[in-house]
N, C-alpha and C positions, 0 to 999 in steps of 0.2 A: 658378608661377615661370617656367616655360618660355614660357607664353603671354604673360606680361608682358614678358619679354625679346624675344620675337618682335614684339610690338606696338611696343615701343620702337625696335627695329631698323627696322621698317617706317616709323615716323614719322620717324626720323632720315634714312633714305634719301629720303623725300619732301621733307623740309626741305632736304636738300643739293641736290636737283634744282632746287627753286625758288630757292635761293640762287645756284646757278650760272646759272640763267636770268636772274635780276635783275642779277647782275654783268655778264653778257653784254650786256644792254640798256644798262646804265650805260656800259660801255666803247664800245659801238657808236655811241651817241648823243653821245659826248663832243665831237666836232667842232662839233656844233650848239649845245649849251648852254655850252660853255667860253667863248665870246665874250660871254656875258651876265654872267659873273662880274665883280665889281668889281676894279679894279687890273689888268685884263688889257688890254694895249695891242696893238691890231691895226694893222698898216700899212694904208694906202689900198689897196695891191695885194691884201692879204688880204680886206678888206671887199668889194672889187669882184669878186674871184673867188667869194666866197660868193654875192653877189647875182646875178652873171652865170650861175652854175652852175644856178640855179633857172629862169632864163628861156631856157636853151639847148635845152630839150626841146621837141619839136614835138608838136602835138596829133594826134589820130587822123587817118589818111589816108583 
């Protein structure tokens, strides 16, 4: 009984860590995938800022 409870607790802890990691990835990448959703209106300024943000980085010096 104790071994079963300990194994269940261990699995629950592992699952909660992975759930938190997945939720963090979901929230962190929301600005990227949110404009791909239907019925989402972005202004021209928003679209240009997304496009220009990627091209403003310089290559290795």
